[in-house]
Legacy VTK file of the C-alpha trace (Angstrom):
# vtk DataFile Version 3.0
C-alpha trace
ASCII
DATASET POLYDATA
POINTS 352 float
-33.780 -3.065 133.094
-36.164 -0.048 133.337
-37.709 1.672 130.273
-35.220 4.607 130.174
-32.226 1.939 130.267
-33.311 -0.107 127.666
-34.115 3.142 125.370
-30.509 4.368 126.273
-29.127 0.814 125.136
-31.060 0.655 121.875
-29.863 4.355 120.974
-26.367 3.409 121.552
-26.787 0.461 118.935
-28.241 2.129 116.415
-25.432 4.565 116.512
-22.880 1.724 116.379
-24.904 0.197 113.390
-24.823 3.511 111.970
-21.154 3.852 112.365
-20.394 0.304 111.138
-22.270 0.910 107.777
-20.538 4.021 107.015
-17.217 2.654 107.643
-17.978 -0.601 105.321
-19.229 1.729 102.513
-15.785 3.754 103.024
-13.709 0.270 102.952
-15.633 -0.998 100.171
-17.763 -3.957 101.718
-21.337 -3.294 99.914
-22.245 -5.869 97.999
-23.325 -3.883 94.796
-22.272 -0.552 94.747
-19.296 0.525 96.797
-15.590 1.457 96.791
-13.090 -0.837 94.637
-12.402 -3.857 96.888
-8.783 -5.513 97.278
-10.265 -8.365 95.379
-11.221 -6.426 92.552
-7.617 -4.736 92.277
-6.268 -8.189 92.638
-8.467 -10.381 90.077
-9.811 -7.386 87.705
-6.439 -5.200 87.713
-9.119 -2.439 86.211
-8.786 0.082 89.084
-6.712 0.831 92.124
-9.498 2.782 93.855
-12.962 4.163 93.286
-15.993 2.028 92.870
-17.812 -0.499 91.362
-21.539 -1.430 90.154
-22.777 -4.746 89.309
-25.233 -5.843 87.376
-26.875 -9.188 87.176
-29.236 -8.307 84.364
-26.930 -9.229 81.332
-27.138 -11.022 77.977
-24.282 -12.402 75.933
-24.229 -12.043 72.240
-22.188 -12.355 69.209
-20.090 -9.236 68.638
-20.862 -9.787 64.877
-22.447 -12.515 63.248
-21.326 -12.653 59.475
-23.197 -14.141 56.329
-20.672 -15.981 54.185
-21.739 -15.739 50.474
-21.072 -18.272 47.989
-18.371 -16.792 45.485
-19.183 -18.680 41.966
-22.303 -20.625 41.050
-22.456 -24.362 40.947
-23.099 -28.000 42.758
-22.396 -27.973 46.047
-20.035 -31.040 46.451
-18.566 -31.248 50.112
-19.584 -29.350 53.423
-16.944 -29.683 55.971
-18.811 -28.073 59.149
-22.096 -28.733 61.154
-23.992 -26.177 63.115
-22.615 -25.302 66.273
-18.977 -25.879 65.285
-16.039 -23.588 66.192
-14.197 -22.531 62.852
-11.088 -20.452 63.169
-10.080 -18.189 60.254
-9.523 -19.896 56.823
-11.079 -23.152 58.082
-13.021 -24.600 55.041
-16.417 -24.581 55.345
-18.080 -26.212 51.998
-16.574 -26.766 48.224
-18.206 -26.783 45.201
-17.830 -29.190 42.237
-14.191 -28.660 40.556
-13.537 -31.645 38.788
-14.090 -29.393 35.283
-11.998 -26.766 36.370
-9.152 -29.120 37.537
-9.048 -30.561 34.067
-8.752 -27.164 32.643
-5.690 -26.554 35.119
-4.269 -29.899 33.937
-4.112 -28.565 30.619
-2.760 -25.035 31.468
0.065 -26.445 33.673
1.003 -28.811 30.226
0.812 -25.586 28.516
2.946 -23.497 31.027
5.662 -26.339 30.907
5.982 -26.504 27.423
6.172 -22.614 27.304
8.806 -22.826 29.713
10.533 -25.470 27.738
10.757 -23.249 24.486
11.494 -19.978 26.090
14.815 -21.455 27.773
15.510 -23.519 24.332
18.608 -21.727 23.034
19.850 -23.738 20.311
18.272 -21.660 17.525
20.284 -18.857 18.524
23.515 -20.640 18.934
22.806 -22.197 15.800
22.500 -18.833 14.123
25.181 -17.429 15.748
27.630 -20.332 14.327
25.863 -19.818 10.686
26.554 -16.138 10.934
30.289 -16.480 12.204
30.723 -19.201 9.888
29.572 -16.692 6.862
31.499 -13.723 8.537
34.789 -16.268 8.638
34.187 -16.811 4.609
33.730 -13.171 3.790
37.145 -12.455 5.828
39.009 -15.267 4.054
37.834 -13.976 0.203
38.883 -10.520 1.559
42.040 -11.525 2.247
42.610 -13.010 -0.869
41.184 -10.347 -2.871
43.711 -8.161 -1.325
46.474 -10.289 -2.037
45.422 -10.895 -5.687
43.270 -8.344 -7.167
40.461 -9.895 -9.031
41.212 -13.397 -7.771
37.727 -13.822 -6.852
34.725 -12.676 -8.674
32.844 -9.761 -7.536
29.556 -11.778 -7.810
30.787 -13.992 -5.224
32.124 -11.508 -3.004
28.546 -9.936 -2.967
27.068 -13.399 -2.274
28.829 -13.768 0.725
28.441 -10.395 1.995
24.739 -11.141 1.583
25.160 -14.252 3.697
26.605 -12.202 6.493
23.810 -10.067 6.255
21.217 -13.043 6.296
23.159 -14.459 9.026
22.758 -11.680 11.142
19.061 -11.248 10.281
18.590 -14.815 11.582
20.598 -14.338 14.664
17.990 -11.379 15.772
15.083 -13.262 14.100
16.041 -15.981 16.710
16.443 -13.656 19.636
12.661 -12.073 19.189
11.405 -15.882 18.892
12.937 -16.585 22.337
11.672 -13.387 23.742
7.879 -14.320 22.282
8.341 -17.859 23.775
9.233 -16.006 27.330
6.088 -13.570 26.758
3.900 -16.855 26.071
5.374 -18.449 29.429
3.753 -15.075 31.195
0.621 -15.568 29.071
0.101 -19.445 30.099
1.268 -18.709 33.220
-1.769 -16.105 33.661
-4.291 -18.357 32.213
-2.929 -21.001 35.314
-3.628 -18.236 37.910
-7.012 -17.124 36.340
-8.097 -20.901 36.560
-6.463 -21.266 40.415
-8.590 -18.260 41.057
-11.947 -19.770 39.869
-11.029 -22.725 41.646
-10.131 -20.937 44.937
-14.074 -19.095 44.639
-15.437 -22.848 44.650
-13.788 -23.241 47.940
-15.635 -21.141 50.957
-13.670 -20.518 54.046
-14.611 -18.596 57.465
-13.640 -15.053 57.440
-13.658 -15.095 61.154
-13.077 -17.189 64.277
-16.543 -17.921 65.359
-19.386 -20.457 65.383
-21.328 -21.909 62.805
-24.723 -20.940 63.304
-26.489 -22.105 60.105
-25.380 -23.711 57.298
-27.958 -23.235 53.903
-26.765 -25.817 51.639
-26.265 -29.752 51.796
-23.997 -31.631 49.201
-25.454 -31.818 46.080
-27.561 -28.753 46.365
-27.095 -25.826 43.996
-26.155 -22.297 44.822
-25.990 -19.106 43.221
-23.169 -16.273 43.230
-23.703 -14.422 46.284
-26.062 -16.416 48.111
-25.080 -17.394 51.703
-23.831 -20.742 52.263
-23.040 -20.144 55.962
-23.815 -17.757 59.038
-20.839 -17.468 61.506
-20.943 -15.587 64.800
-17.947 -14.187 65.866
-16.174 -15.495 69.165
-12.929 -13.471 69.926
-15.417 -10.628 70.570
-18.680 -10.659 72.475
-21.384 -8.317 73.125
-23.167 -8.195 76.770
-25.949 -6.153 76.687
-26.995 -4.938 80.722
-29.863 -2.953 82.490
-28.470 -0.680 84.785
-30.079 1.116 87.627
-30.557 4.725 87.366
-29.863 5.102 91.089
-26.673 3.450 90.805
-25.072 5.290 87.624
-26.713 7.482 85.405
-26.058 6.974 81.229
-23.319 9.770 81.616
-21.369 7.951 83.965
-21.008 4.614 82.056
-19.446 5.726 78.615
-15.884 4.368 78.109
-15.933 2.667 81.494
-13.818 -0.486 81.835
-15.978 -3.700 82.800
-15.372 -7.043 83.649
-17.970 -10.224 83.467
-17.941 -12.710 86.020
-19.370 -16.329 85.999
-19.511 -20.149 87.126
-18.393 -22.974 85.149
-21.156 -25.180 86.149
-19.509 -28.363 84.575
-16.506 -27.963 87.153
-17.608 -24.918 89.140
-14.717 -22.669 88.528
-14.887 -19.064 88.461
-14.218 -17.085 85.530
-13.956 -13.558 84.672
-13.101 -11.292 81.398
-12.229 -7.698 80.594
-13.742 -5.600 78.389
-15.481 -1.758 78.097
-18.527 -0.137 77.506
-19.135 0.492 73.880
-22.367 2.423 74.160
-25.436 3.611 75.958
-28.821 3.710 75.036
-30.374 7.275 75.822
-34.063 5.683 76.384
-34.531 5.163 80.278
-36.662 2.281 80.572
-39.582 1.559 83.216
-38.000 1.303 86.726
-35.282 3.985 86.060
-32.932 1.385 84.204
-31.515 1.907 81.116
-29.208 -0.395 78.505
-25.190 -0.627 78.617
-23.889 -2.208 75.811
-19.937 -3.468 76.668
-17.564 -5.344 74.568
-15.563 -8.271 75.888
-12.682 -9.681 74.723
-12.676 -13.593 74.588
-9.930 -15.839 75.303
-9.281 -19.658 74.981
-9.677 -22.096 77.504
-7.079 -23.929 79.027
-9.222 -27.276 78.108
-8.042 -30.076 75.638
-7.294 -28.521 72.092
-9.129 -31.866 70.559
-12.858 -30.542 72.248
-13.642 -27.528 70.082
-16.645 -26.989 72.295
-13.870 -25.889 75.206
-11.971 -23.827 72.921
-13.493 -20.572 73.904
-13.843 -19.329 77.759
-16.931 -17.669 77.306
-20.097 -18.482 74.665
-23.023 -16.302 73.810
-26.137 -17.041 76.263
-24.033 -17.791 79.335
-25.701 -16.243 82.391
-22.899 -13.506 83.624
-22.791 -10.638 86.061
-21.211 -7.222 84.954
-19.428 -4.880 87.372
-18.279 -1.326 85.840
-15.349 0.398 86.987
-15.420 4.237 88.069
-12.037 5.241 88.547
-10.851 6.928 91.854
-9.905 10.406 89.515
-13.407 10.485 88.400
-15.158 12.895 90.962
-18.161 11.013 90.795
-16.777 8.510 93.172
-16.627 10.698 96.235
-20.451 11.723 95.640
-21.699 8.370 95.497
-19.918 7.555 98.502
-21.410 10.499 100.434
-24.780 9.317 98.962
-24.202 5.717 100.187
-23.113 6.823 103.610
-26.219 9.180 103.896
-28.729 6.879 102.730
-27.513 4.381 105.253
-28.075 6.920 108.269
-31.549 7.682 107.183
-32.411 3.987 107.209
-31.125 3.842 110.181
-33.344 6.581 111.955
-30.371 8.963 112.254
LINES 1 353
352 0 1 2 3 4 5 6 7 8 9 10 11 12 13 14 15 16 17 18 19 20 21 22 23 24 25 26 27 28 29 30 31 32 33 34 35 36 37 38 39 40 41 42 43 44 45 46 47 48 49 50 51 52 53 54 55 56 57 58 59 60 61 62 63 64 65 66 67 68 69 70 71 72 73 74 75 76 77 78 79 80 81 82 83 84 85 86 87 88 89 90 91 92 93 94 95 96 97 98 99 100 101 102 103 104 105 106 107 108 109 110 111 112 113 114 115 116 117 118 119 120 121 122 123 124 125 126 127 128 129 130 131 132 133 134 135 136 137 138 139 140 141 142 143 144 145 146 147 148 149 150 151 152 153 154 155 156 157 158 159 160 161 162 163 164 165 166 167 168 169 170 171 172 173 174 175 176 177 178 179 180 181 182 183 184 185 186 187 188 189 190 191 192 193 194 195 196 197 198 199 200 201 202 203 204 205 206 207 208 209 210 211 212 213 214 215 216 217 218 219 220 221 222 223 224 225 226 227 228 229 230 231 232 233 234 235 236 237 238 239 240 241 242 243 244 245 246 247 248 249 250 251 252 253 254 255 256 257 258 259 260 261 262 263 264 265 266 267 268 269 270 271 272 273 274 275 276 277 278 279 280 281 282 283 284 285 286 287 288 289 290 291 292 293 294 295 296 297 298 299 300 301 302 303 304 305 306 307 308 309 310 311 312 313 314 315 316 317 318 319 320 321 322 323 324 325 326 327 328 329 330 331 332 333 334 335 336 337 338 339 340 341 342 343 344 345 346 347 348 349 350 351
């Protein structure tokens, strides 16, 4: 093959490579920036078209770290968890000494029981009502006799019988008032019992969120004051991913509210995993190398591992090495612009 034939063949090969690269970019075969592939659509389910930007420099952190305070002052009687344990909302973390309050509660419970028995006792009211009925019957009988035989019953005796009826009516009213006071006493005793129960509840510290125990500040036997931190919990059902994005791939204004997904491989079994989320915020400051920080929130899920293995109860944990994809929808005019830029840059690299 002579020199001219070699040049012609080289030029033809260069043209074919250029066409291949352009077609690849338009069909989504770029490794880092390209049209959303069929695999992205099937696995991520986030966009039906458009392009994706994949970022490897990612850091997974807790979405929130909560300082759990002690709600009462006292001696720590028991700590139920250890550092790095997974806990659910409402899980007990620690308990202060509650023996004195339990004794008070027993006494208050007995008083409530006694007050309820008194409030439910209607013997006194029935007794007063029977005495009233007897006095009324005697008065009615005496009036009947007095009407038949005028002067048969002395007026003083009639007056005493009328007073007996009035006294009976007053005793019935008094008995009903005592029953009402007994019912009010039940409510007061129950309020005292509720107050003691509330105080006992303050001695029990529970986790306010699903998360991981990051720190326990007190051991059994130590003293703690109200408001002091007894444990620190990291929120695990939502995670934040902080990533560095190259400015030549996306601009900060392009990243806002974009859907994202994170991908990683479990080193223990080689399985690939992915989770979805969205961009929360973008740092306005540009870092050296034209990069900027993107902050995304990922919805974590429970793994399919054994429920008895607490450390397998959540799919993703902070610190896991992940890569993140940002998805630009096809409806966004940035997609076509990005594709044209990629085709142009590829042609320049191939010397066209």
